[in-house]
N, C-alpha and C positions, 0 to 999 in steps of 0.2 A: 807222326810219323813219315817219312821220308818219301816222295813221289816226285811223279815227272810234271815238269810244270807244261802250262798250255800248249806251247809250241809244239812239244812233242806227241800230242794228240792227232792223230789222222785228220791232216786237213779234207774237208769235203772235196772229192776229187771232180772237179768239170773240164774234162781237157779242154783247150783254147778254141778249137775247131765245133765242140760244141755249147759252149758259153754263153749264157744269158746276161743282159742288163737285169738286176734287180731296181738300179737308179740310173738313171741317166738326165742331165741338167744338161742343156746347151743353149747359150748365151743369155745367159738368167740376168737380171736386170731390174731391180725391187725400189721403189721408190716410198717415202715418209711422208706425207702432209706434213709441214711444221711451219708456223705463223705464215699460212697461205701461200707455200711454197712447197711443191714437191722436192723434195730432195734424196738424190740417189745414195742409197747404202749397199748395194749390191753391182757391181758393173760387169755384166758381160762375164760373167763364170760358167765355165762349163768343165765335168767332171763325168767320169761313169765308175760305178760299184757294181762289179759281176756278181752273181750270185755266190754264198759261200765266200765272199772276198770280205776282209776289213779293211777300210778307208777311212781316214783320221785327218781331221780337220783342227789345224793350230793359228794359233794368233794370239794378239792382245783382244780384251776385252774393249768390246765395240768395232770389232774390224770385220763382224758380221755374220761369223759362226753360226749364232742360234736363229740368224734370220735364214740362212739356208733350212734350217731344219723345218722353221714353221710354214715357210714358203712349200717345201716337199707334203707337209702336212693341209696345204691349203686354209692356214689357222695364223694371217698375218693380223696384228690389228686393226682395228676400224681405219686406221689413216695410212695403211700399208697398202700396198698394190703390186701386182708384177706387170713392169712396164713393159719388158719386151722378154722373150726364150720362150724355152718348153721343158718343162721337166713330166719326166717318163717313169714311172713306177709298175714293173711287171707288164708292161707294154701300153698300160694305158695312161693317153693325156690328162695330167692331175687336173688343169684349167680349164678342159672340157667336161669334165665331168658333172652330170645335175646333181640335184642335192641327195637324191636316194642311193646313188652311184658312188657318190663320194663318202656318205655314213656306212655301205658296205666296204669300201677299199679301207678305210679306218676300221674296220671291226676285224676284218679278213687278211688285209694283207702289208700293213705297216703299223708298228707299233713304239712309243719312245718311251724312254726311261730320262727322270729327267734328275735335277742334282741332288734337292732334296726329298727324299723320299717321303720327309714327315709331312710335307705339305699337297703331297701328290695322294696321300691317303686320307681316307673321310674317318677322322676320330670319332665319330657316333655310332660309325659300323664295325661289327667285327670281321676279323680278317678272312672267315668263310664267306660271309654275305662277298664282302670286296672281289675276289678271287672267283668266286662262282658266279657273280654279276660279268666278268670278263669273259668267259664261258657264254652265258648265255647269250650275249651279244653276238657272239661268234653262230649263236645257233642249236647251243646246247640245251637240251629240256633241263630243268629245275633239279631235278634228283641226281642224273648224271651230271650237271657241272658241279655238284658237290662232290661226288667221287674223286672226278675228275682234277680240283682242286687239291684234295688231300694229295694227290698222285704228283701233280706239278708242284706242291712244297717238299715230296720228298726228291723228288727231279735236282730241284733247286739246293739239295743238302740241308734243309733245314731240321734240325735236330727236333723230337717231339713234335710232329706236325699236328697230330691230335690238339694237342694243347696250345698251339698256336693256332688253329684255326679258330678256337673258342675267344682269344684275346683279342683287346682293342688295339691299337697303333701305340698308343703310347707305353704299354705293358714292354714291348719291343728296344732291343736295342737298333741301334742305326744300321749295323749290317744286317742285321734280322729284317728290317724294315726296308733296306733294299733289296735283298733275297725276294721277299714278297712280289716288290715291284715289278721285278725282272721275270716273275710267277704270272702275273698279270699280263705281262707286255707280250711271254710266249704264249699263252693261252689259245691264240689263234694262229699258231704256227707261221709268224710273219714272213713274208720271202724280203721286209727289211726292218729291220732295227736301229733305231735311232737311240744312242746314248747320248746326253748333254751332259758331260761333266758329272758322271755317275759316282764317283769316287773322292772328289775334293773334301768332304769333309768327315772320311772315314780316316780311321787309323791304319797301319800299315799294313797290320796281319790281317783285316779284315778286307783292305782294299786287295789284297792280294788275293784272297779267298773270291773274291765276287769278281776278279779280272779271269781266274781261273773257270768259273763257273760260267763266263761269259766265252769264254775259248772254248770249253768244254761243249758247250749246246749248239755253238756254233758248228763245231766239228759233227758232231751229230747230225743236227737237220738241215746243215746247209744255208743256214739264213744270213743275208746278207748284212754289215754292220756298216753303218756311218759312226764313227768314232767322235765325239768333238770335246776337247780338250785343252787347256792352254799348259797341261805338265806333258811334257814333249817325252820325258822315260815311260813315261805308259802309254802312249803312241808306240813308243819304240815297241816296246814287250808287244802290244795287240794288234797292231797292222802293219800289211804287207805293202800296203803304200799310202803315202801323204801328201795332203795339200795343205800350202800356205797361203794363209788368206792375209792381206795388208789393206785397211781402208777400203772394204769392198771388193777387191781385184782380187784373183790367182796369182800371186807371184812364183810361185815355184811347185810344180809336181814331179812326184817320180815315187820308183819303190823306197821304202821307208829308209832303207840301209843303203842306197845310194845318197836320198837327199842327208842323212845325217853322219854319212862319212864324207862326202866331198860335199857340202851345199854349195849352191849357184848364184843366188842371190844373198845381196849383202844383210837384209833383213834375215835371213835363214841364220844366217854366219852368226850375226850378233843374239838371236834368241837362244845358240848354242852357248855360245859364251858368257851369257848369263848366267848360266847354270852352276852350282858349287858342288861341283862330280867329284867322284871319291879321290882322294889326295888333297882336296884343295882345303886350306884354313887362312883364317884371317890374319895367321902370323907369318904369312909366308906371301900370299898377294890379294890384291882388290879383284874383285871380280868386275868384267866388264859391263857396261850400261849401254842403251841405248839413250840416246840424248834427246829433246822433245817429246812428241806425241803425236798422236795420231791426229790429221787435220779432221776438221770438223764436218759432221754426214752433207753430202751435197756442195763440199768445195771444187772449184772451178779449176784442175792443174792442168799448165799446158804440156810438161812434159813427163817425165819420170814421176808419180806420186810418193815415192819414198824418197825424192832428191833432197829436200829440206834435211833430212836425218841420215842422208846415206855420206860416208868418209870417203867414197870412192868418185862421188860427183863431180860432173864439169860442167861445162858450158852446152855440150850435147845432150847430156841428161836432163837439164833444163828445159830443154829446147823440144826436144823428140821423144815422145812417149815410145818408152821400147817396145816390139811386138815381142810374141812369144817364141822366145829362140829355144829348138828342140836341138840335143844331141843324144848321142845314145853311151848308156851307161852301164855297168857290169850286171845290171838287174832288169833292164827294159830301160826307153826312154825317159830322160830327165827333159822337164820344161822349165827354162826360167825366164821372165820377163827381166832381164837385165841387161843394158849392153855390153858388160863389162863380165858376163857370166864367166868367163876362162878363169878371171882372176879376182873372183870374188873373195875367197880364201885367204888372199893377201890384205884383207881390209885390216887399215890400222886400227890402233885399239883406242877406245876412247881414255882409258885410264894405263899408267904403265902396269905391268901387268908385277912387277917383284917391288916392295915395297923399300923406301928407301932404308942406307946403311941403319942410320942413326933410328930406325923406328924398330930394326931388329935388334939392334943395341940394347934395347930397355927390357929387352928378356934375359938377358945376363945380368939384372941390377940384384940385389941382396934377397932375400925371401919376404913376403909383404906380409903385413899383419893382417891380422881377420879382423873385420869387420862383420860377420853375422856369424852366429853360432847357433845352431837347434840341438838339442839333446832330449832323446826318448819323446820326442814329438807325437802326441795321438789326440785323435778326435774320435769318439762314437757319437753317431746321431741316434738320437731313439724314435720310429717310426713303428708306430702302433703297436706300442709296447716292444718291441724289440731293437735288441742293439745292434747298432751296425756301424762296424769300426771302419772308419774311410781311411784314417792313417795311423797306423800301428807302430809305434816306438823308433819313429824315424831321427836320426843323428847325424847333423853334417854339418860343414861349415864353408865359408866363402869368404878369400880373401878379397883384398881391395884389386881394384883393376882386372877382377877374374871373372870368366862367365862357367855357370854351372848349368850344364844342361838336364834338364828333366823329360825322362823317355819312357814310355810305356803305353798298354792302352787304354782306349777308353773307357775307364773306371776303375785306372790302377791307383788313384789318389792324388794327379799331378796338381790339379787346379785348387784342391782342397787345403794342400801342403801352401801352395804358394798365400791362397789368403790366411792360412793361421800365420805365417809371415809377417805380412800386411797387417795383421790385427783384423779382419774381418770378421775372424770364426775365433770362438774361444776353445783352446787347446784344454786336454783333460787335464786332470790333477797329477802333480810327478812331472807334467812338459817345460822345458827349460828354454827361454829365448835370451839373447844377449847381443845388443850393440856397442860395438869398440869394446866388449868387457864386461856392459854395465847389464844388469836385468832389463829387459825390454818388458813393459807392459802388454799383459794378453790382447786386450782389446784397444782398437786403437783411439776411443775416446778419453782412455785414461792414459795416452802418451802423450808427453811436451811438444811442443809445436817443432821444436828440433827434432825430435824421432818421428813425428809425422812425416816431414819433410824429405827425412833421409830414406825412405822406402814408400815408391811409387811404382806405379803399374800402367803399361802399355796393353791394351785390349784387342784382342783379335779384331772384333767388328769397330771401326771409329764411326760408326753411323750412330751404333747405340752408344757410345760413349761420349759422343760432341754434342751438345745442341745446339738445334740446327736453327731455332730461331736466333742465334747470335750471331757476329762478324769473329772474322780469324783473331782479329785484334782484341776485341772481346773476350772471346774466350782462353786466351793467350794473359790476358794482363788480368782477367780476374784471379789467376793463379798467382801473377807477380803481386800484385794486389792486396795478398795476407802475407808478406814479408815484410815484416815489423821496420827494416831500415829503408823500404824504398816508397820515393813518394815522388808524385808526379814528375819530375824530368827523368829523375833516376829511373822510372818505368819505363817510360820511353826509351831511353838509352840501354837495359837490361830486353826490353822483349828486341829493337834491333839486333841485338847480339845471339839474342836467344836464336830468331827466324834466321842470321846467316849462319849458325851453327847449325843447323837442322837444312839447310839450301831452301830455303821457302821464300820466292821473289816477294819482294817488298808490294808488288802488286795486287798480292792475293789477299792482302791484311784486309780489304774493307769486304771480303766476298765472306757471304754464307757457305756451309759447307758442302749445302745440294749442291753449289757450282764447281765445288772440286771435283779431282780426278781419286781413285782409291788409294792412288799412292801420297798425293798432295797431303789426304786427311788423314793419313795414318802418318806423316812429318808435324801436322798440328799437335796429332795425341801424345806424341815423341816430345815433340818441346814444349808441352805443358805438363807432362811428367818433369820435364828438366828444369821448370820454372825454378824451384826451391832447389837447383844444387843438390839433389840427391845421391845417398851415399850408395845406393841399392834399386834397382830398378825391375821390376819382375815383367817378363816379356810374354806373353800369354798367346799365342799362338799368332804373334803380330805379323806375318806374310802368308797364312797359307791360302787366304781369299786372294790374293794380290798377283798379277801376271806376274811369269818369269823376269820380264825386265824390270819392273818396279819393284819388284821381289830382290833384285841384285842391289838394284840403286840404296833401298832400307839396309840393308846388310851392313853396305859398306859403310851407312851413314851410323849405323848401331857402332861399328868395330872403330871407326874413326873416331864419335863422341868420347869411347869408351878410352881408345889412347890420348885424347887431349885430354881427358878430365878425370881419367881413373877412377870414373865410375864402376860397380860391380854390377853384374847380369845374373838373374834367376832367368833359363830361355827355356818354355817348354814349347815344344813343337812332334807333331807327327812326323815332318821331314826328317829322316835322319840325315840327309845330305847337310842341310840347312844345320843342324844342331852339330855336326861334325865339323862343319866350317866355321860358325861363331864360336863353339865351347872350349874350354880349356880343361876343363871333367865333365863326366858325366856320370848322373844319379839314374840306376833303371829301378822304377816302382812298378809292382806287381800285388793286385789287392790288398794294397796301400803301406806293403813292406817294400824295403830295400833291399834289393838282389844283388846290388853290383853298383861299385861306384869307384872312379878310377880315371886319371888322366885319359883325355880323349883318344890321342895315338895309342894307348894301351889297349882300351876297351874296344876300339874299333880291330885294331891288330890281333887281340885274341892274348891269351887265349880268355872264352867268354862263358857269363854264366847259360845255360842251355836257352834259355826264355831270350838274351839276348841274342845270341846264337840263331835264332828263329826271328824276331826284329829283324836283325841285318839282314838276312837271308829274303826277308818278303819285298824290300826294296827296290823297286824299276830302277834299272839304268839304261843308259841309251845305247849300251855296248849288247842289252840283254842279259838275261839269268843264264849263267851256265846250267845246264841241261843237270836235271836231277837234284839241283843243288838247295831249291827252296824245300825249306820244314815247315811243313803242314802241324797246326794243332790240334788238335781233336778235341771237339766240345768250344764250348764258350767260357767267359770269366765267370768263375764261381761266383756266388754271393757275399758279398763280405757279411751279411747278418749268419751265417753259418760256413765259416770258410774250412778250408781240407785241413785236415792236424797233420803234425807232420811239417815237411816243406810245404808250404801253402801251393806250389805250382806242379806236384808230383801227379796230379789227376790230368794232367796235358802235356808233361816233360816228355819228350821223343827220346832221351839217357837215363829215364828213371829205373835205380838197381832194384829195387825189391820193396822189403819190411823196412829197412829204414828210412826210406824216404816219405813212407807212411806214417810212420811213430815219430821218429824225431826229428824237431827243429833244428836244421843245420847252423854251425856257428860261422861267422865270416874266416874266411881263410886267404892269407897274402897271397897273390899270383907271382911270388917272389920277383921276378925278371921280365916281367912282362912288357913294362918299358919298353927293355933293349929289343925284345924281340919285334917290337913292333917294325924296327927299322924304318925309326922316322926323326928326321931333324926337328919335325915339330917337339917330339916328346924328348928330346933332349935339354931344348929349351924349356921345356914344361918343369924337368927334374932342376934345371941350374934356378929357375927364379921362385923355387918353393911351392910349383902349384903341383908338381910331380908327387903328392902325396901319395900313401900305399895304393896299391890296384888292388880292392879288396872283392873276393865273391862267395856267396853265400850257398856255399853247394858241398853234399856229402862226398863226390867225386873229386879226386884232388886236381890242382891247378895243371900241374904236369899230363895228369891224364886226359883231362878235357883238353889240353893243347893235343895232346897226338890224337884224339877222337876226330877234332874239327879239322886238322890238318889232313888225317886220311879220306874226310869228306870231301875236302876241298878238291885232293887229287884226282879220286874218283870221280867227280862232276866233272874235272878237266880231261879227264880221259874220255867219259861219255859224250863231251860235248866235238872232242876231236873223229872220235869216230862218227858225230850226227852231223854232214856238213849243212843242216837246214836249221842246226840251233841256229838261235840269236848270239850266243855265247862267241861264234866262229866270225860275227860281223866287226869287218875292221874298225877301229877308233876311228873317231873324226880327227882330222887333220887341220883342222885351224885354231 
């Protein structure tokens, strides 16, 4: 059912005259003892979070965001210490508390939700035991703690809380685990709730539900929230104010709408330009990037700490450290540590925004041949004598030089489908796989060398995919040594060509992966995947764990490699902005079934399957959601062991017709002129080069009726937003 987004909940109302601080940080400097030296990882950081307010901290990995949280909890590692400054939570100076007072503060005043709920929960204890412990720590008797645990699980909108109470963490989905952790964090009704990347591993619908929950509970309880994330869109949706950290210093601060509309520090401008926002596509432009990387902890810089990466920097910047300049903005004061903050939005781009004409001309070539084809691809697992159909009769194809985006919630079958293509899983009888029109053996062990080289994969986590004991040269060289035609000097020559193609500097060839940043590790993984000149590369969430600046560089790299080498991608991601940017066509999976497939511009432009519509409505943007636009899906993904009859989506569908949806499996219908309705130059190019194959929707509602319903919903949302000035939908778009 449709409903208001978090922004429409009544905010906890504390007038400015009555406002009290939930968290005050003044002049905080934190050092880590490394190799016999104290290295500063936070330098003179100051900010405050009012009671009932949400404050966002953003910046690249390593900038000090989590260190701020650990310092607030007084939970720094052994080699860390607060060198200077003061942290006050609800009126208490954290660093002056004795052990008993600190324990009491952690139990009653402050709570924290971590990025990975699976690691925050004890796998050997039931949910009931773990949640009730949180209440007991706050002084509640055991019997009452169990009752209040049940009530709290209901409050965080967990379905069947009695069943969940008796479950262990591994029996719950990621979204359910995160709700349990939030329930535990709220057990003491804390004055301050710290959220450290709480939605990074969640898909779009679950992320939206968790964010809704946090916003509603904050409105009800008046809890202050310190929200730490590298996802700027999430911060834009959730937080009234935002601070931008760079190399341990707060370089910009202000109302979120002001900072994202008119940033006044070149670093903030760079971060915003890295985002693959609505309307951006690899066919029309490359994402801007931020050259270089963070300085090492403890580096002594005479002038501005960002000068070495800033395209506005001059001799003054390298000589004089900028003070915190403060200016009046539309929604309050805005601070920037930049000598040239007034013209930060004029920052020159690192890359040409538009692609060269010859790159666009390539889209007008003749239709490309099919590389990979799957027909009636199915996979059934047998778990405890129960048949679980993870992929159900999926048919699709992939053209040379094309990117097919696979989207859907966790458990929809995306990764299983990718593994079937790669031969890592054996499909059910009757499934057909073809490479270049020839049959492709079901198992990779039965494929010839050429077929194995033709299909490669880039995983989400390069740390798990790369051997930490080997150097970069050894990792890539091993893949090259398997090529029969390459020996000795030829391998070195190919290695040099390959590392240059993935923009991996030669100086890193002798390094171990533990010495590399996340972006460099992913470049090594991509180089290894491209070693055998593959025809198809499966990219399974390759950028989800990366900062937006590194993500932009990797997406540009994948787009350039595709243009140069004609490789095809199967791209899996929860981030629909990333999928839209890189994909030519998009396939939407739900419970192992294909519900929609078509050109990216057509799928995003509409009409859409109601499930696709719900996915797209859940994605936060810098401009915020249009009020009333988000579609909330009731319940969780059904079990693949007992899928619903009729349309598999009918149990959660907000546009369900009735008995026909419950009893009859809908056929695919052509969305006819959907590509034209998208109104996009990209869709015209897709149609011209043969990638604009039919836009198909598997729904009982006719495509034209879906279009009318969805257009009416968007118009209604726009009217609501226009009548509600507080809606984030009314935030001006950034002009950088």
